N, C-alpha and C positions, 0 to 999 in steps of 0.2 A: 523380172521374171516367174514364170506359169505357179498358183499357187499348190497346186502339188507335189514339186520338188521342193518347194518350200515348208511342205510339209513333211516331205523328208526329214531332212534336213534335222529340221527340230527337235523329231523324233535320234533322229544320231546324236545328237545334242544331250538330249536329256538319257540315254541309255548310256553312248560311249564318251560323253565329254568332249564331242569337235564341235566344234566352229566353224559354221559356212565364212568359207575364205572374202565372198563378197558380203558380208551383214555390214550392214550401219555400223558404222564406232561407235554413236550412243548406243544403239540397239545392244548391240553385242558388252554395254555395261550394264546396259538394265541387266539380263541375261546371267549373266557373272552375280550379280547382287540376288538377284531372285534365288539363284541356286547356289550360295554362300551363307543365304536366312535361312533354306530348308523346305523355301513356300512352295506347297502341293501346286503341281502343274496341272492336275484334272481340276481345280477348284478355281477361283478370280471372282468370287461373287462380291459386290460390293459391302461394306462394315456400316450399317446403320445406325448415323450419332444418336445418343441419347437426348429427347426432345426439345429442353429447357437446353445445353450445350446448344444444340442447331440453333435457338429463336435465337439467343448474342448473337451467334455467329452469323445468322442472315443480317439481327441490328446493323453490327457492326459493319457489313460491308453495302447497307443499303445502298450510301454513294456510290458505290459497283452496279448495281442490278440497275437505278434508274438510268444511270448512262445508259446502257448496254443491251437491255428489254427491246427500246426501239429499232435500236442498230440487229437484233435477234428476229423481229417479226417483220423487218424488212428480206431477210436472207430467207427466212419461211417461206415467204411470200416464193420465193424463186426456186427451191427445193424444194416443195413439199410435192410433186410428182415425182419425184424421183428415191423415197422414202426414206430420206435421210433424218435423224437428230441431231437438231441444234442441241447446246448444253454450256454452259457456265460455270465453273469452278472459283473458290477464293485461291488463297496460295499456298494452302494446304491441300488445296482435292476436295475438299466438300462440294457437292456439287447444290449449286443455288438455284438455279432455274433451266429448267426444259422442255423445248419444244417442238415436238415435231407428230408426224400424222397418227392416226388407230394404228396402222401395222408398225409402225418402228416402235412403237411405245410399248406394245405388246411385245417384241421380242426383247426390251430392254428390260421390262418386269420380271425377266427369268433370270437375269444378271443380276437385279438389284440395281440396275445403270438409271438410277433418277434422284430425285432431290431428300438431301437430307444424308446419303451414301458418301463416304471417302474415297477416292477413288485415287490409290498412288500406288508405285511397283511393291513397296512392300506390303498392301492390301488385298490388291488384285493382280499382282504381279507388271508384265513391262507390255505398256502399253500409252499411246498419243499424249495422253493428258501429262502420267507421272513422268516421263520423259520431257515431255515443254517444260515443269513447270521446275524438275528438278536441277535440269541442263540448259534449262534455258535458253532452247533452243526451239524454232517450229521442224513438226515432227509427223511422217506420216506411216502409218505400218495398215498391214493390209495382211488376212488370214494370221498364217503360222509364223507371222513375225510375232504378233504376242506369245508371251511365256505358256499362260496358259489354254488349253482346249478348249476351252468356253466359250474365248475369245475369237477362234479363227472362224468362225463366219462373216467377221465384220474386218470391214475398213474404219480406218478415224485418224481425221485429221486434225491439229491441236498446234493452238498457237498461243505462248504465251502474250499477258501485258503488260505494261511498264506501267508505274505511276510519276510521276513527278519528277522525285530523283531518279530513275533507271532501275530503280524495284522491279519485282518481280507481284504483279499486287491483287492478280487471278490468271485463270484461262481458258478461252475459247475452243468447242471442238466440234465437230461436226463427224458423224458416223453414217456410217447405214449398211447393206450386204457388202462384204469382201469381193464378188462377180462385178458391184455397180462402182470401184475404185477404181479414179481418172487421176492424174497430177492436176487439174484443175480446180479440185477438191481442196486441194494445200492451199494453194495462191490464191480463196477465196475467204476463207481462215485466217491467212498473214496480211489481208485487204481489211480484214474487219476487224483483226487488232490493231493494228495501224488507223483504221477510223477511228476506234474506240478512242487512242489516248491522244491523237489530237483533240476530238472533243472532251476530256479530262483537262487537257492545257486551258481547250477553251474555257474551259466553266472554271477551273483556279483564273484564270486573267477576266473575268467577267466578275467573279466573287472580287478579289482587287478592286477593277474596278467600283462594283457596285461597293464596297467598305471603304473605297478612297471618298466618292461622288456624297455615300450618304455622313462622314466625318467631318467634311466640310461645315461650314459656317452658312458656307451660304445655300441657297434656296435655288437647284437648279429644275430645269424641266425641259423634257427634249417630245419636239414638234412633226407630225408627218407636214407633208408637204401641201394639207390643207388643215393647216395648221391644230390638230388634235390631238391630246396626247397619246404621247409613246410611251414614256418614260419618265418619273419623276421621283429625285428620291425626300427621306423623310423630312427634311428642312422645310422642303416646297410642302409636303402635304400638311403639317403643322402651320405654317402659317396662312397656306388658300383653306382650308379648313377641310378637302376633301381628298381621295382615295383616288387612285389610277382611270379606275371603272367610271366614275362620274366625271374625269376630266375628257377620256378620253369623247366624251358623248358631245361636250361645247368645241365652240369654234373660238380658242384662248385671246384672241384680239379684243374679245369683246372684255374679257379680266384684264385689259391691260392696253386701254383705248386710247392713250398719251403717245404710242406707240409711235414710230411712222413708216408702218406696216406695206404699205403700195410703195415704197421708193426696194421698188424689184430689182432698177438694175444694180442697187448701189450690193444685194446680195448675190446677184448672181457677179460679180467681180471682188467677190469671197468678202468682201469689208464689212466690218460686224457695224455694229447700232449700238453706242455708245446713251447709256442715260443717267443723268444723277441727278436727277427729280420727275418719278411718272408715278400716274395715279396705277395701284391696282385692286380692283375688286373680287373683297372676297365675298364666304355665302354671309358673314358675318358683318365686316364693318370695311371702311375705303382705309386703304393702308398708302404711305408716300414713301417709294423705294427709289433705289437706286438701279440699274438693272441692263446689261449686255447679252445684245440679243447676236449669234453668230449664227455664220448660215452653213446648211448641209450642204457638200455639192459633190455629188459621183457623177464620174467623167462628165464633171462638165454640166450637169444637169444640177438646180436646185431639189433638193432630196427632202428640207426639209430642215429648221434649228432648233439650236439652243440655247436657249432662253435663262441666264443666271440673273435672281437678282435679289435684294434684301432689304429689310425692314432702313428706312435713311437714319434713323437713326444711332446703327451699327456701321454705319459707311461717319456719319458726326463723329461717333466715339475714337473712331480712328485718324481723325481730321486732329480731333482733338488731342490725342494722343503723339502725333508728328510733329504739331507745328505747335506745342508746348502750352496750350489751355491746361493746365495744373497749377493748384496753388502747392508752392514748394515750403513754403513755413508756418509755423505754427506756434502755440503759445510758448514752447519753449523758446523761442529764436526773439522774443523779445524781451528787450534788455531795460531795464525798469527800477532804480532804487527809489524813483519820488514819491512821496505820499499820495496826490493828489494823483498819478500817473498808472502806481498801481492799483489806485481806483476803478479809474477807469478801465486797467487790461480787466478786473474783478466783473466788474457790470460789461466785457466785454464778450468773457466767458459764460457768463451768466446769457446774454442773448445767443449767446450760438446754437442755446439749446432749443431756440423759439425759430419759428421759420417769417415773421415778420420783415418789412423792411430796413433799413439801419441807414443811417444820415450820419455820416463821418467828416467833422467839420476838424481843422488843423492846419495848418501854415503848411507852406511847399517842402517837403523831405524832415516830416515829422513823424515818419513812417504809418501812413494811412491803408496802402496797399497792404505792409506786411501785416496790419490788424486785419484785414476784410480776409487776405489767405488764412493768418490762423483762425477766424471763425469758422472759413468753410472746413476746414480740417476739422477743425470741433463738432464741426457740425454733423446731422442725418444725413446730407449730399457729399461728406469725404469723398466718396466712390465717382462721387460727378463730376464735370467739367469747373475749372474755373477762368471763364471769358476775361479777359479784359478792351476798354473801347475806353479810348484816354482822350474828349473832346477837343478838347486844348488844339491837339496834333491831326487831328483831320481838317479837311478844305470844309465847307460848308456843303460841297455840291457831293460829298463822298457819303456825309453820316449818314442820311436817312436810311441809302444802299446800304451800309458797312451793321446799321442797325436791324432792319427790317427784308435783305436780303431783297436776290434780285427775278421775277420766276421766268421762264427760258422763254425766248425772243426777244427781250426788251433788247431794244435798240443801242445798246450799247457793245461795239465789237468783242471786250474779251470776254462780257457775262452772256455771250448766246444761248449757252447750254442751262443758265440761270448759276443762281449762286446763294446759300445758305446765311442770313446775317447772325450778329451777333444773339438774337434772340433764340433764333433755333440753335445757335452753337453750343449754350447753354444750358441746353433743354435738361432736365433733371440736376442742375448743378445751382452753379450759381454766377450772374452780370454783379463787375466791377463796373460803374458805371466813373469814372475820374474825372475831375474839374466837370463837373454837370452842370454848372453857371455857366456855361459858357455851349451848353444847347441853343441854337436857336428857339423861339419861342414858337414859331407854327410845329417843330416838330416835338414839342414840348404835350403837343393837346396828343400827338397818334402817341407817346408815348405816356400820358397815363392813360389813356383808351386801354391800349395793352395791359397797364396793371391792373384796373376795373375787368377788363372782360379775358383775360390769362390768355389773349390768344392773338396773334401777328399774320400781317400781311404783306405778304412780297410785292415789290413794286412791281406793279404790270401783272398782276395777280386776281383774282376776286377770290380764290381761294381762302381759307381762313384755318391755321396751323395751330390745335392746340398746345398749350406748352406748361412746363411745369419748370415755373422759376424762381431762388431768390434775388432781389436785387438790392446789391450797398453800393451807396452814392456816395463821394465823393468831392470837397470841393475847399479851395482854400482860403477862403475867407468866409463873411457870414450870409449865408444866403439868404436869411429875412431882413436883411439890408438888400439885396435883390432883387427881391421884394416888393418892396417899398418904394425902388424906384423903376420898379414893375417893367426890370424885363427879365422877371421871371415869374411865373404864376402861380396863385394862393395855392390853388388845387392842387398842383404839381406837386407843390411843399410841404401842403397837407399829408400828402402820398406818403413821399418819400422819409417826413420826419413820423415816423413811426416808433424807432426806437432811434435815440440819439447818445454821438458819441463825441467826443472836446477831447481833445488833442490838446493840450499845452504847446506850445511853444518851447524848445531846448532853451533861452535864457531865460523861463520863468521855471525850469527846474533845474537848479544850480547840483544838488545831489547827483542830478541824472551824469554829467559832465564828465567828472573825473569815471564815473560808474561805466560807461559805455565808451569810454579811453579806454580804459584798462578791458575792456572787455574785447575793442577789437584789436588792439595792440599782439593781443595772450592768440587769436587768429593768426595772426601774422607771423609770430613765433614758431607755431604748431606748426601751419605752412612750413614755413622756412625754419627749422630746427638749427641744423648752422649757424646760424645770423641771427641769434635770441639779443634784445635789447630791451630797454628801460626807458621810463621816463623823470627826468631830472624835475625836483622844484621850481627851478624859472619855466620850465616848460607847461607844468601845471597852472604855475599859475597865468600862465598866459590864457591858456583853457578856459580859465575861470573867469576870469576879466573881458576875454570877446565873448560879443551877444549872438553870435551864431545866426544871420540871418538866413542863411540855408539852413540851420536846426541837424538834428542827426546826419541826416544826407553828408552837411558839410563838415560834419564834426568824424565822418569816419572816411572821407575826401581827406581831410589834415593831415589824422593819423596816416595815416596810407603812405601820403608825400613825404609827410618825417621823416617815419620810416625807410621808405627807397634812396634817401638826400643826407638820412647821416650816414657820415665817414663812420663812425664810432660804434660803441656797445650800449653808450648813452643819450640820450635825445635830448636835445638842451632848445632853448627861446630860439636861439640861431637858425634856428629850421622851420620854423612855428610860421605858418605860411596861407593862411585861409583863403580862400574863394574870394570874397566881399572885397574890396578896401574900405580903406578906415574912412573914406570919407561917407560908404553906405552904410558901415556902423555905425559914425558917429551918427546920421540920421536915426538910425532907429534905435539907440542909445534916447538921442533926445525925445522921439515920440514917445517910449516909453517913465521917461525923466515929466514928461509934462502931460503925464495922458492925455494924448489926443486921441480922437478916433482911428482905427483901422485906415481907414479909408483917408486918410488925412496923411497918414506914415508914406502907405502906398504914393497919394498922387506925389510928395516931395520929393519919396524915392525917384521914379518914375523920373520926374525934372531931373535929380539930378544925377540920375547912372545917363539922361540920355544929352546932357550937355558934357557930360567928361567922355561920350565917346564919337563928341563932336556931331549930334543927329543920325548918328548911323542905328535904326533902329534894331537890322541884325546883332549888330555887336553887344548893344545895349537887353533884347531879350536873351540874348546867350548867359551875360553879366547876373541876370535878372533872374537866372533858371528856370522862364518861360519861352510858349513860344511865341515866332513874331505876330502869327495874328491875336494870339490871348495881348499882345502888348499894342497892338494897333487900335482891338477894342478897349483898351482900357485907358488907351492916348483917346479911342472919341469918347468912353463916358466922362470924364476927367475934363475935358474939351484941353487938351493943351493943342496948344499950335507951334509949330516953330517953324521955319524955310528952311530948316536944315532938316527936318522930319523926315523925309523920302530920301538924304541921301543914303548910299549903299543896300537900300531895299531892294 
């Protein structure tokens, strides 16, 4: 409609209260409100906010200003020649920023259409900004569509800006000479508002992504196609000791030289590279890390790389948790009533406060590992791993690899990516070497070197890993006798024998037999409260008379077996069934009474058990509670020959 006609309609409304029939409904609502509140139609100049109040308003909307200003500057370049003024307001109508040439800014000053002014319907009458904010719609107004006459020379196009939840957070407006009104102007501000809202969402998503990436325990680096840093999280900055500005000037391949960056075919196919053991060169040190390199593909073109890495220490901590390299027992779990055994436990508690190597000697089943775990959990290393290696359970070919680990590329099919050994797994914790007497002589020398240098080399590697571990070794017979027979190194024995613990066999701890049996039965009764049982005197008498070649372990199994097989609530001698035969027990008794050496008793026992098993080595080893490899070793040691020796092997 021509501006002059709208002017006459405006005058008719002001004087006669008659609304034009074709007036936009939103404008009609605003006109009625202005008249109802008694707004002067010949006023319409902005109200300036208090300086301190506006400063707080501006600071609260800084996030919006930072996003909108670049968009306003781009629009200003387009509309500058047409003498239009760009305006950004907050959700209440306070003008935050304006951009325009000198001419339009001069016009605006007369209306106080500038920063710090409140531009709402209640203050300045019906206007595009006020209607857009209050009614949440895009609005274009020209000439006398404004309620106040002072605005009639203007055309204004405004669009509300919505936040992430759909709420109105501000308004963008484009104002100029009413004679230059064009419908495209409204389209420009609507497009600008949509662009601002899209940028708000992108910034929000980016902040979420950065927060997530910065909160992860992994170090993350984004590289461009030329291997220069494009982004890095805080974790990677801490590990590498540099910020993004420094990283962007480096070739990242120099920091991670072990990665096969040249394998571009794999990257182009979208396949990541996984490394469990690679070197990372920081500004201050050389680290051993695990890493994954993901290709970034854009329209099937390699556009960069995402590198995630972390110290191998964290990987080993995770592996230790998953694989159960933890000490479960404390000194509260050590059951003892015997005076000598109590002294041994007290000594172990004292040793736990030191960091020296401990050697525990005691027959199989006396609780050497339980005591080792208790020492670990009472020490300063309690938060670290507790790693166990049983030498008698491994073949000669694998002991070295299990201890020292494998470097990448070692010619073993399942070790091509490398594998940390028990030493590395136990870093900052305790390594429990069970049956240490079974260690081959050539590996004893390597173990001694590791203990002296506190470092380890993986098989197939020349790199040394510095370690902080405590070693607790255990043996089921006299290790000093092994030294005398020259099957164990004297220097290694001295290195292991810094702190010594001797666990007496159960047959020498008569007070502990009934005491331990009662504790084991209590555990079963707590586990099965609806089936509580007790031991009668005949059963207790059998427990005390038996010699327990299998020691506490055999006693516990015996109590469990009796509990499960007893049909009533009282466990009697009828269900007494120890692991070892009467013949074997008698041999132990004979050995004790005649005060023969442990070796003589063991030699006679092996002969007897082997004969009773018909020469079956595997069955004999099971009955003795040792591995088949250990039994073969003992047969060789004692020179026992039998035509049936290999039967069942």
